[in-house]
Backbone and ligand atoms as CSV (ligand in chain L), in Angstrom:
chain,resi,resn,atom,element,x,y,z
A,1,MET,N,N,110.300,100.934,144.781
A,1,MET,CA,C,109.610,99.989,143.895
A,1,MET,C,C,108.204,99.696,144.400
A,2,LYS,N,N,108.044,99.781,145.713
A,2,LYS,CA,C,106.748,99.408,146.261
A,2,LYS,C,C,105.621,100.256,145.682
A,3,LYS,N,N,105.883,101.542,145.520
A,3,LYS,CA,C,104.818,102.436,145.042
A,3,LYS,C,C,104.403,102.059,143.626
A,4,VAL,N,N,105.370,101.648,142.801
A,4,VAL,CA,C,105.059,101.278,141.420
A,4,VAL,C,C,104.118,100.077,141.414
A,5,VAL,N,N,104.405,99.121,142.272
A,5,VAL,CA,C,103.563,97.922,142.343
A,5,VAL,C,C,102.145,98.297,142.762
A,6,LEU,N,N,102.029,99.166,143.757
A,6,LEU,CA,C,100.701,99.574,144.228
A,6,LEU,C,C,99.920,100.259,143.124
A,7,MET,N,N,100.580,101.136,142.363
A,7,MET,CA,C,99.872,101.858,141.318
A,7,MET,C,C,99.492,100.905,140.193
A,8,GLY,N,N,100.292,99.871,140.024
A,8,GLY,CA,C,99.939,98.856,139.040
A,8,GLY,C,C,98.633,98.181,139.413
A,9,PHE,N,N,98.502,97.836,140.669
A,9,PHE,CA,C,97.250,97.230,141.141
A,9,PHE,C,C,96.077,98.167,140.911
A,10,LEU,N,N,96.295,99.438,141.181
A,10,LEU,CA,C,95.222,100.420,141.081
A,10,LEU,C,C,94.677,100.470,139.659
A,11,GLY,N,N,95.579,100.523,138.691
A,11,GLY,CA,C,95.140,100.691,137.321
A,11,GLY,C,C,94.394,99.482,136.800
A,12,LEU,N,N,94.710,98.317,137.306
A,12,LEU,CA,C,94.055,97.116,136.812
A,12,LEU,C,C,92.579,97.103,137.172
A,13,ALA,N,N,92.229,97.730,138.308
A,13,ALA,CA,C,90.836,97.772,138.762
A,13,ALA,C,C,90.229,96.373,138.721
A,14,SER,N,N,91.010,95.401,139.099
A,14,SER,CA,C,90.570,94.009,139.028
A,14,SER,C,C,89.799,93.628,140.282
A,15,ALA,N,N,89.287,92.420,140.265
A,15,ALA,CA,C,88.518,91.946,141.408
A,15,ALA,C,C,89.388,91.903,142.664
A,16,SER,N,N,90.682,91.784,142.479
A,16,SER,CA,C,91.567,91.695,143.641
A,16,SER,C,C,91.900,93.068,144.210
A,17,LEU,N,N,91.460,94.089,143.531
A,17,LEU,CA,C,91.730,95.441,144.021
A,17,LEU,C,C,91.036,95.652,145.352
A,18,THR,N,N,91.798,96.028,146.347
A,18,THR,CA,C,91.186,96.311,147.646
A,18,THR,C,C,91.047,97.806,147.819
A,19,VAL,N,N,90.128,98.182,148.681
A,19,VAL,CA,C,89.934,99.607,148.947
A,19,VAL,C,C,91.224,100.209,149.497
A,20,ALA,N,N,91.903,99.461,150.339
A,20,ALA,CA,C,93.136,99.978,150.935
A,20,ALA,C,C,94.164,100.287,149.856
A,21,ALA,N,N,94.305,99.396,148.889
A,21,ALA,CA,C,95.281,99.615,147.821
A,21,ALA,C,C,94.891,100.822,146.990
A,22,ALA,N,N,93.602,100.946,146.696
A,22,ALA,CA,C,93.141,102.080,145.889
A,22,ALA,C,C,93.403,103.373,146.631
A,23,ASN,N,N,93.096,103.356,147.896
A,23,ASN,CA,C,93.294,104.515,148.739
A,23,ASN,C,C,94.755,104.962,148.704
A,24,GLU,N,N,95.647,104.036,148.981
A,24,GLU,CA,C,97.062,104.398,149.057
A,24,GLU,C,C,97.593,104.825,147.694
A,25,GLY,N,N,97.147,104.130,146.659
A,25,GLY,CA,C,97.607,104.479,145.324
A,25,GLY,C,C,97.245,105.901,144.950
A,26,HIS,N,N,96.013,106.289,145.231
A,26,HIS,CA,C,95.598,107.645,144.905
A,26,HIS,C,C,96.381,108.663,145.718
A,27,MET,N,N,96.554,108.375,146.994
A,27,MET,CA,C,97.238,109.349,147.838
A,27,MET,C,C,98.671,109.544,147.378
A,28,LYS,N,N,99.342,108.453,147.047
A,28,LYS,CA,C,100.724,108.563,146.590
A,28,LYS,C,C,100.779,109.325,145.275
A,29,HIS,N,N,99.828,108.986,144.398
A,29,HIS,CA,C,99.803,109.643,143.092
A,29,HIS,C,C,99.710,111.151,143.252
A,30,HIS,N,N,98.809,111.584,144.116
A,30,HIS,CA,C,98.594,113.016,144.221
A,30,HIS,C,C,99.690,113.693,145.013
A,31,ALA,N,N,100.273,112.975,145.946
A,31,ALA,CA,C,101.373,113.562,146.689
A,31,ALA,C,C,102.558,113.794,145.755
A,32,GLN,N,N,102.740,112.899,144.807
A,32,GLN,CA,C,103.881,112.995,143.901
A,32,GLN,C,C,103.651,114.058,142.833
A,33,ALA,N,N,102.401,114.208,142.401
A,33,ALA,CA,C,102.133,115.077,141.255
A,33,ALA,C,C,102.661,116.479,141.517
A,34,GLY,N,N,102.354,117.018,142.707
A,34,GLY,CA,C,102.902,118.301,143.104
A,34,GLY,C,C,102.519,119.456,142.193
A,35,GLU,N,N,101.543,119.265,141.329
A,35,GLU,CA,C,101.129,120.341,140.438
A,35,GLU,C,C,100.072,121.194,141.121
A,36,GLN,N,N,99.959,122.428,140.683
A,36,GLN,CA,C,98.870,123.279,141.142
A,36,GLN,C,C,97.730,123.168,140.133
A,37,HIS,N,N,96.537,122.879,140.629
A,37,HIS,CA,C,95.395,122.743,139.728
A,37,HIS,C,C,94.355,123.781,140.076
A,38,PRO,N,N,94.269,124.871,139.323
A,38,PRO,CA,C,93.207,125.848,139.594
A,38,PRO,C,C,91.848,125.216,139.356
A,39,ALA,N,N,90.888,125.538,140.210
A,39,ALA,CA,C,89.541,124.983,140.047
A,39,ALA,C,C,88.932,125.480,138.743
A,40,THR,N,N,88.233,124.578,138.059
A,40,THR,CA,C,87.603,124.932,136.790
A,40,THR,C,C,86.307,125.685,137.061
A,41,ALA,N,N,86.107,126.829,136.417
A,41,ALA,CA,C,84.887,127.624,136.596
A,41,ALA,C,C,83.911,127.310,135.474
A,42,THR,N,N,82.724,126.805,135.815
A,42,THR,CA,C,81.751,126.436,134.797
A,42,THR,C,C,80.427,127.180,134.967
A,43,ALA,N,N,80.284,127.938,136.050
A,43,ALA,CA,C,78.982,128.522,136.392
A,43,ALA,C,C,78.405,129.373,135.260
A,44,ASP,N,N,79.251,130.151,134.595
A,44,ASP,CA,C,78.753,131.083,133.582
A,44,ASP,C,C,78.771,130.511,132.167
A,45,ALA,N,N,79.229,129.287,132.025
A,45,ALA,CA,C,79.348,128.708,130.682
A,45,ALA,C,C,77.980,128.296,130.149
A,46,PRO,N,N,77.681,128.604,128.872
A,46,PRO,CA,C,76.413,128.146,128.287
A,46,PRO,C,C,76.417,126.637,128.092
A,47,VAL,N,N,75.232,126.033,128.159
A,47,VAL,CA,C,75.123,124.583,128.027
A,47,VAL,C,C,75.238,124.187,126.552
A,48,SER,N,N,76.090,123.228,126.269
A,48,SER,CA,C,76.282,122.742,124.902
A,48,SER,C,C,75.022,122.047,124.398
A,49,GLN,N,N,74.678,122.305,123.145
A,49,GLN,CA,C,73.549,121.607,122.522
A,49,GLN,C,C,74.004,120.284,121.908
A,50,ASP,N,N,75.298,120.090,121.782
A,50,ASP,CA,C,75.833,118.943,121.045
A,50,ASP,C,C,76.454,117.866,121.931
A,51,VAL,N,N,76.989,118.286,123.061
A,51,VAL,CA,C,77.741,117.336,123.889
A,51,VAL,C,C,76.922,116.955,125.112
A,52,THR,N,N,76.740,115.660,125.315
A,52,THR,CA,C,75.984,115.180,126.471
A,52,THR,C,C,76.812,114.175,127.258
A,53,ILE,N,N,76.552,114.143,128.565
A,53,ILE,CA,C,77.219,113.216,129.473
A,53,ILE,C,C,76.138,112.283,130.006
A,54,SER,N,N,76.392,110.981,129.965
A,54,SER,CA,C,75.392,110.039,130.468
A,54,SER,C,C,76.066,108.947,131.295
A,55,SER,N,N,75.234,108.172,131.980
A,55,SER,CA,C,75.701,107.017,132.786
A,55,SER,C,C,76.800,107.413,133.756
A,56,CYS,N,N,76.681,108.590,134.339
A,56,CYS,CA,C,77.753,109.049,135.234
A,56,CYS,C,C,77.606,108.415,136.617
A,57,TRP,N,N,78.720,107.898,137.122
A,57,TRP,CA,C,78.729,107.375,138.492
A,57,TRP,C,C,80.063,107.695,139.144
A,58,ILE,N,N,80.021,107.720,140.457
A,58,ILE,CA,C,81.204,108.071,141.245
A,58,ILE,C,C,81.521,106.917,142.185
A,59,ARG,N,N,82.798,106.523,142.181
A,59,ARG,CA,C,83.227,105.490,143.118
A,59,ARG,C,C,83.570,106.174,144.437
A,60,SER,N,N,82.822,105.854,145.475
A,60,SER,CA,C,83.050,106.448,146.781
A,60,SER,C,C,84.208,105.748,147.474
A,61,LEU,N,N,85.220,106.510,147.868
A,61,LEU,CA,C,86.352,105.950,148.601
A,61,LEU,C,C,86.443,106.633,149.958
A,62,PRO,N,N,86.964,105.900,150.949
A,62,PRO,CA,C,87.057,106.505,152.274
A,62,PRO,C,C,88.005,107.706,152.275
A,63,LEU,N,N,87.642,108.731,153.005
A,63,LEU,CA,C,88.512,109.902,153.127
A,63,LEU,C,C,89.820,109.500,153.789
A,64,PRO,N,N,90.960,110.140,153.467
A,64,PRO,CA,C,91.040,111.342,152.629
A,64,PRO,C,C,91.297,111.043,151.156
A,65,ALA,N,N,91.109,109.810,150.714
A,65,ALA,CA,C,91.320,109.515,149.291
A,65,ALA,C,C,90.302,110.265,148.443
A,66,PRO,N,N,90.710,110.727,147.274
A,66,PRO,CA,C,89.733,111.325,146.364
A,66,PRO,C,C,88.832,110.247,145.772
A,67,SER,N,N,87.676,110.634,145.288
A,67,SER,CA,C,86.799,109.708,144.586
A,67,SER,C,C,87.061,109.821,143.091
A,68,ALA,N,N,86.622,108.808,142.338
A,68,ALA,CA,C,86.778,108.836,140.885
A,68,ALA,C,C,85.407,108.782,140.231
A,69,GLY,N,N,85.236,109.558,139.152
A,69,GLY,CA,C,83.975,109.593,138.426
A,69,GLY,C,C,84.133,109.030,137.024
A,70,TYR,N,N,83.103,108.279,136.587
A,70,TYR,CA,C,83.129,107.635,135.270
A,70,TYR,C,C,81.827,107.959,134.538
A,71,PHE,N,N,81.888,108.032,133.199
A,71,PHE,CA,C,80.715,108.470,132.447
A,71,PHE,C,C,80.967,108.271,130.963
A,72,MET,N,N,79.910,108.511,130.172
A,72,MET,CA,C,80.017,108.459,128.716
A,72,MET,C,C,79.844,109.869,128.176
A,73,VAL,N,N,80.764,110.289,127.319
A,73,VAL,CA,C,80.656,111.584,126.645
A,73,VAL,C,C,80.239,111.346,125.209
A,74,LYS,N,N,79.218,112.069,124.757
A,74,LYS,CA,C,78.782,111.927,123.370
A,74,LYS,C,C,78.764,113.291,122.700
A,75,ASN,N,N,79.406,113.381,121.552
A,75,ASN,CA,C,79.398,114.606,120.754
A,75,ASN,C,C,78.560,114.358,119.502
A,76,SER,N,N,77.319,114.828,119.519
A,76,SER,CA,C,76.439,114.607,118.370
A,76,SER,C,C,76.489,115.776,117.391
A,77,GLY,N,N,77.394,116.717,117.628
A,77,GLY,CA,C,77.519,117.866,116.740
A,77,GLY,C,C,78.420,117.592,115.548
A,78,ALA,N,N,78.582,118.617,114.705
A,78,ALA,CA,C,79.398,118.497,113.490
A,78,ALA,C,C,80.828,118.981,113.723
A,79,GLN,N,N,81.069,119.530,114.917
A,79,GLN,CA,C,82.402,120.048,115.236
A,79,GLN,C,C,83.057,119.189,116.302
A,80,ALA,N,N,84.352,118.932,116.121
A,80,ALA,CA,C,85.115,118.259,117.172
A,80,ALA,C,C,85.233,119.194,118.369
A,81,VAL,N,N,85.223,118.638,119.565
A,81,VAL,CA,C,85.439,119.433,120.776
A,81,VAL,C,C,86.494,118.730,121.634
A,82,LYS,N,N,86.995,119.487,122.574
A,82,LYS,CA,C,87.891,118.900,123.568
A,82,LYS,C,C,87.280,119.120,124.951
A,83,LEU,N,N,87.417,118.109,125.792
A,83,LEU,CA,C,87.037,118.229,127.195
A,83,LEU,C,C,88.254,118.801,127.921
A,84,VAL,N,N,88.084,119.971,128.536
A,84,VAL,CA,C,89.262,120.630,129.109
A,84,VAL,C,C,89.199,120.786,130.630
A,85,GLY,N,N,88.075,120.404,131.236
A,85,GLY,CA,C,88.021,120.536,132.685
A,85,GLY,C,C,86.694,120.058,133.223
A,86,ALA,N,N,86.603,119.980,134.545
A,86,ALA,CA,C,85.363,119.563,135.187
A,86,ALA,C,C,85.279,120.228,136.548
A,87,ALA,N,N,84.051,120.329,137.050
A,87,ALA,CA,C,83.844,120.946,138.354
A,87,ALA,C,C,82.576,120.385,138.980
A,88,SER,N,N,82.497,120.447,140.298
A,88,SER,CA,C,81.302,120.020,141.015
A,88,SER,C,C,81.156,120.856,142.269
A,89,GLU,N,N,79.918,121.260,142.564
A,89,GLU,CA,C,79.701,122.035,143.788
A,89,GLU,C,C,79.978,121.195,145.029
A,90,SER,N,N,80.004,119.875,144.859
A,90,SER,CA,C,80.199,118.998,146.010
A,90,SER,C,C,81.677,118.781,146.354
A,91,TYR,N,N,82.567,119.198,145.432
A,91,TYR,CA,C,84.001,118.975,145.641
A,91,TYR,C,C,84.784,120.263,145.402
A,92,GLY,N,N,85.866,120.410,146.158
A,92,GLY,CA,C,86.699,121.589,145.990
A,92,GLY,C,C,87.506,121.560,144.717
A,93,MET,N,N,87.751,120.357,144.187
A,93,MET,CA,C,88.615,120.229,143.022
A,93,MET,C,C,88.234,118.990,142.223
A,94,VAL,N,N,88.103,119.149,140.909
A,94,VAL,CA,C,87.870,118.007,140.023
A,94,VAL,C,C,88.901,118.076,138.896
A,95,MET,N,N,89.561,116.971,138.639
A,95,MET,CA,C,90.565,116.926,137.578
A,95,MET,C,C,90.255,115.794,136.609
A,96,LEU,N,N,90.680,115.983,135.368
A,96,LEU,CA,C,90.566,114.919,134.373
A,96,LEU,C,C,91.879,114.142,134.368
A,97,HIS,N,N,91.772,112.840,134.539
A,97,HIS,CA,C,92.957,111.968,134.603
A,97,HIS,C,C,92.854,110.871,133.562
A,98,GLN,N,N,94.006,110.346,133.225
A,98,GLN,CA,C,94.042,109.163,132.370
A,98,GLN,C,C,94.972,108.126,132.988
A,99,THR,N,N,94.452,106.913,133.096
A,99,THR,CA,C,95.306,105.792,133.492
A,99,THR,C,C,95.847,105.156,132.217
A,100,THR,N,N,97.140,104.991,132.158
A,100,THR,CA,C,97.764,104.362,130.991
A,100,THR,C,C,98.534,103.124,131.432
A,101,HIS,N,N,98.704,102.213,130.494
A,101,HIS,CA,C,99.366,100.939,130.784
A,101,HIS,C,C,100.624,100.830,129.942
A,102,GLU,N,N,101.721,100.501,130.593
A,102,GLU,CA,C,102.997,100.393,129.900
A,102,GLU,C,C,103.822,99.313,130.565
A,103,ASP,N,N,104.315,98.389,129.786
A,103,ASP,CA,C,105.162,97.320,130.312
A,103,ASP,C,C,104.517,96.616,131.506
A,104,GLY,N,N,103.214,96.418,131.428
A,104,GLY,CA,C,102.528,95.687,132.483
A,104,GLY,C,C,102.225,96.506,133.718
A,105,LEU,N,N,102.631,97.788,133.712
A,105,LEU,CA,C,102.324,98.660,134.841
A,105,LEU,C,C,101.337,99.721,134.392
A,106,SER,N,N,100.641,100.314,135.342
A,106,SER,CA,C,99.752,101.406,134.985
A,106,SER,C,C,100.054,102.610,135.848
A,107,LYS,N,N,99.777,103.768,135.307
A,107,LYS,CA,C,99.988,105.004,136.058
A,107,LYS,C,C,98.921,106.011,135.658
A,108,MET,N,N,98.701,107.008,136.528
A,108,MET,CA,C,97.727,108.051,136.231
A,108,MET,C,C,98.454,109.337,135.897
A,109,SER,N,N,97.896,110.075,134.953
A,109,SER,CA,C,98.456,111.381,134.635
A,109,SER,C,C,97.319,112.351,134.333
A,110,MET,N,N,97.625,113.640,134.398
A,110,MET,CA,C,96.638,114.667,134.079
A,110,MET,C,C,96.304,114.620,132.590
A,111,ALA,N,N,95.023,114.815,132.275
A,111,ALA,CA,C,94.611,114.931,130.879
A,111,ALA,C,C,94.055,116.346,130.705
A,112,HIS,N,N,94.771,117.182,129.994
A,112,HIS,CA,C,94.413,118.604,129.930
A,112,HIS,C,C,93.418,118.918,128.819
A,113,ALA,N,N,93.378,118.120,127.768
A,113,ALA,CA,C,92.452,118.347,126.657
A,113,ALA,C,C,92.190,117.007,125.994
A,114,ILE,N,N,90.951,116.531,126.123
A,114,ILE,CA,C,90.616,115.199,125.616
A,114,ILE,C,C,89.732,115.354,124.381
A,115,ASP,N,N,90.205,114.870,123.245
A,115,ASP,CA,C,89.481,115.009,121.975
A,115,ASP,C,C,88.198,114.187,121.963
A,116,ILE,N,N,87.093,114.853,121.575
A,116,ILE,CA,C,85.834,114.153,121.313
A,116,ILE,C,C,85.444,114.513,119.880
A,117,PRO,N,N,85.842,113.704,118.902
A,117,PRO,CA,C,85.559,114.032,117.500
A,117,PRO,C,C,84.051,114.136,117.243
A,118,ALA,N,N,83.696,114.868,116.181
A,118,ALA,CA,C,82.292,115.019,115.796
A,118,ALA,C,C,81.652,113.650,115.618
A,119,GLY,N,N,80.470,113.477,116.190
A,119,GLY,CA,C,79.724,112.235,116.015
A,119,GLY,C,C,80.276,111.055,116.783
A,120,SER,N,N,81.132,111.302,117.753
A,120,SER,CA,C,81.756,110.168,118.455
A,120,SER,C,C,81.372,110.130,119.935
A,121,GLU,N,N,81.673,108.993,120.537
A,121,GLU,CA,C,81.468,108.796,121.967
A,121,GLU,C,C,82.789,108.377,122.594
A,122,LEU,N,N,82.982,108.764,123.835
A,122,LEU,CA,C,84.170,108.325,124.570
A,122,LEU,C,C,83.726,107.927,125.966
A,123,GLU,N,N,84.131,106.749,126.374
A,123,GLU,CA,C,83.755,106.267,127.700
A,123,GLU,C,C,84.884,106.497,128.698
A,124,PHE,N,N,84.548,107.163,129.781
A,124,PHE,CA,C,85.452,107.267,130.923
A,124,PHE,C,C,85.157,106.068,131.807
A,125,LYS,N,N,86.168,105.239,132.064
A,125,LYS,CA,C,85.896,103.989,132.781
A,125,LYS,C,C,87.111,103.589,133.596
A,126,PRO,N,N,86.924,102.692,134.558
A,126,PRO,CA,C,88.056,102.230,135.366
A,126,PRO,C,C,89.179,101.704,134.466
A,127,GLY,N,N,90.405,102.144,134.718
A,127,GLY,CA,C,91.547,101.729,133.914
A,127,GLY,C,C,91.812,102.649,132.742
A,128,GLY,N,N,91.000,103.700,132.558
A,128,GLY,CA,C,91.196,104.632,131.447
A,128,GLY,C,C,91.022,106.060,131.914
A,129,TYR,N,N,90.301,106.841,131.134
A,129,TYR,CA,C,90.006,108.211,131.561
A,129,TYR,C,C,89.070,108.190,132.762
A,130,HIS,N,N,89.265,109.139,133.666
A,130,HIS,CA,C,88.341,109.300,134.784
A,130,HIS,C,C,88.418,110.734,135.300
A,131,ALA,N,N,87.402,111.128,136.026
A,131,ALA,CA,C,87.432,112.411,136.729
A,131,ALA,C,C,87.854,112.130,138.161
A,132,MET,N,N,88.840,112.875,138.642
A,132,MET,CA,C,89.304,112.700,140.017
A,132,MET,C,C,88.682,113.799,140.851
A,133,LEU,N,N,87.950,113.384,141.884
A,133,LEU,CA,C,87.168,114.323,142.694
A,133,LEU,C,C,87.824,114.482,144.051
A,134,GLU,N,N,88.292,115.691,144.327
A,134,GLU,CA,C,89.018,115.926,145.568
A,134,GLU,C,C,88.317,116.951,146.448
A,135,LYS,N,N,88.655,116.911,147.711
A,135,LYS,CA,C,88.190,117.884,148.714
A,135,LYS,C,C,86.664,117.976,148.761
A,136,PRO,N,N,85.980,116.889,149.121
A,136,PRO,CA,C,84.515,116.958,149.239
A,136,PRO,C,C,84.116,117.974,150.303
A,137,HIS,N,N,83.063,118.732,149.999
A,137,HIS,CA,C,82.602,119.754,150.939
A,137,HIS,C,C,81.787,119.137,152.063
A,138,THR,N,N,81.133,118.010,151.764
A,138,THR,CA,C,80.369,117.316,152.792
A,138,THR,C,C,80.626,115.823,152.614
A,139,THR,N,N,80.101,115.014,153.509
A,139,THR,CA,C,80.212,113.577,153.345
A,139,THR,C,C,79.395,113.153,152.127
A,140,ILE,N,N,80.042,112.477,151.191
A,140,ILE,CA,C,79.370,112.030,149.972
A,140,ILE,C,C,78.921,110.590,150.215
A,141,THR,N,N,77.636,110.379,150.405
A,141,THR,CA,C,77.153,109.065,150.792
A,141,THR,C,C,76.754,108.232,149.571
A,142,VAL,N,N,76.991,106.921,149.688
A,142,VAL,CA,C,76.596,105.983,148.646
A,142,VAL,C,C,75.081,106.070,148.457
A,143,GLY,N,N,74.660,106.137,147.206
A,143,GLY,CA,C,73.233,106.239,146.904
A,143,GLY,C,C,72.784,107.662,146.633
A,144,SER,N,N,73.620,108.634,146.984
A,144,SER,CA,C,73.250,110.021,146.709
A,144,SER,C,C,73.652,110.390,145.285
A,145,THR,N,N,73.245,111.569,144.860
A,145,THR,CA,C,73.539,112.034,143.502
A,145,THR,C,C,74.349,113.322,143.571
A,146,VAL,N,N,75.380,113.388,142.746
A,146,VAL,CA,C,76.261,114.553,142.706
A,146,VAL,C,C,76.202,115.153,141.304
A,147,THR,N,N,76.070,116.464,141.226
A,147,THR,CA,C,76.081,117.142,139.935
A,147,THR,C,C,77.513,117.472,139.534
A,148,MET,N,N,77.855,117.149,138.297
A,148,MET,CA,C,79.172,117.513,137.769
A,148,MET,C,C,78.992,118.297,136.477
A,149,ASP,N,N,79.834,119.301,136.286
A,149,ASP,CA,C,79.860,120.073,135.039
A,149,ASP,C,C,81.174,119.794,134.316
A,150,PHE,N,N,81.103,119.687,132.996
A,150,PHE,CA,C,82.288,119.431,132.188
A,150,PHE,C,C,82.478,120.582,131.220
A,151,LEU,N,N,83.669,121.143,131.213
A,151,LEU,CA,C,83.945,122.314,130.386
A,151,LEU,C,C,84.584,121.895,129.062
A,152,LEU,N,N,84.107,122.531,127.979
A,152,LEU,CA,C,84.627,122.245,126.637
A,152,LEU,C,C,85.539,123.381,126.174
A,153,ASP,N,N,86.359,123.072,125.175
A,153,ASP,CA,C,87.299,124.089,124.698
A,153,ASP,C,C,86.593,125.218,123.946
A,154,ASN,N,N,85.314,125.048,123.594
A,154,ASN,CA,C,84.584,126.133,122.930
A,154,ASN,C,C,83.882,127.042,123.951
A,155,GLY,N,N,84.152,126.824,125.233
A,155,GLY,CA,C,83.594,127.677,126.276
A,155,GLY,C,C,82.250,127.216,126.804
A,156,GLN,N,N,81.681,126.160,126.178
A,156,GLN,CA,C,80.406,125.634,126.642
A,156,GLN,C,C,80.634,124.535,127.685
A,157,LYS,N,N,79.527,124.110,128.300
A,157,LYS,CA,C,79.638,123.044,129.287
A,157,LYS,C,C,78.568,121.989,129.062
A,158,ALA,N,N,78.808,120.817,129.644
A,158,ALA,CA,C,77.812,119.747,129.682
A,158,ALA,C,C,77.703,119.303,131.130
A,159,SER,N,N,76.474,119.065,131.586
A,159,SER,CA,C,76.271,118.706,132.986
A,159,SER,C,C,75.788,117.268,133.115
A,160,ALA,N,N,76.031,116.681,134.278
A,160,ALA,CA,C,75.601,115.309,134.524
A,160,ALA,C,C,75.202,115.141,135.973
A,161,GLN,N,N,74.242,114.237,136.195
A,161,GLN,CA,C,73.886,113.794,137.543
A,161,GLN,C,C,74.585,112.454,137.754
A,162,CYS,N,N,75.434,112.382,138.760
A,162,CYS,CA,C,76.265,111.204,138.954
A,162,CYS,C,C,75.845,110.458,140.215
A,163,GLU,N,N,75.621,109.162,140.073
A,163,GLU,CA,C,75.202,108.338,141.199
A,163,GLU,C,C,76.429,107.855,141.973
A,164,VAL,N,N,76.401,108.020,143.281
A,164,VAL,CA,C,77.517,107.591,144.112
A,164,VAL,C,C,77.368,106.115,144.444
A,165,LYS,N,N,78.382,105.322,144.067
A,165,LYS,CA,C,78.319,103.876,144.252
A,165,LYS,C,C,79.428,103.394,145.179
A,166,PRO,N,N,79.288,102.182,145.733
A,166,PRO,CA,C,80.279,101.677,146.685
A,166,PRO,C,C,81.668,101.538,146.060
A,167,ALA,N,N,82.687,101.534,146.911
A,167,ALA,CA,C,84.079,101.504,146.460
A,167,ALA,C,C,84.392,100.283,145.617
A,168,ASN,N,N,83.726,99.170,145.869
A,168,ASN,CA,C,84.069,97.931,145.147
A,168,ASN,C,C,83.299,97.774,143.833
A,169,THR,N,N,82.581,98.802,143.396
A,169,THR,CA,C,81.858,98.720,142.109
A,169,THR,C,C,82.872,98.601,140.978
A,170,LYS,N,N,82.653,97.637,140.071
A,170,LYS,CA,C,83.624,97.418,138.993
A,170,LYS,C,C,83.228,98.147,137.715
A,171,ALA,N,N,81.962,98.278,137.453
A,171,ALA,CA,C,81.503,98.980,136.253
A,171,ALA,C,C,80.081,99.434,136.502
A,172,HIS,N,N,79.580,100.267,135.612
A,172,HIS,CA,C,78.213,100.755,135.786
A,172,HIS,C,C,77.254,99.741,135.193
L,1,CU,CU,CU,93.237,109.777,139.003
């Protein structure tokens, strides 16, 4: 039962959230998932003219916890797209996650294809969708900028410059 309570705290992202709780929650989550996640390849993908990523920031957490990335996705095109993956040269692995709330508890799960309807925006934010950034190649320092690429189901990508912020940041 203890793990459920910890993950509940994590999803709330409330002022009472401590770094220690976030750290443990993420580690337990990933230890349990046990899935294999192939790294998303974005290097050769053409840049989308319709989909843009803005206001991207990364919550820096102490190692070995993964960091979480938040941003706004905008699809100004006439076609619906799906966000199907993400990658960063600064991390060995980036995954799309969704925190969901049920019966007063929250949990994280993999999000394999996230709909971005034509003309719409979707915010990735604490307590909802987020990018989970694992296996940093170097120390990711607060105040630095990390490039992230987001892969779409049409084979195109959208890129973002993400600002690294302290662990206790609540919103951008
Ligand atoms: Cu996550």
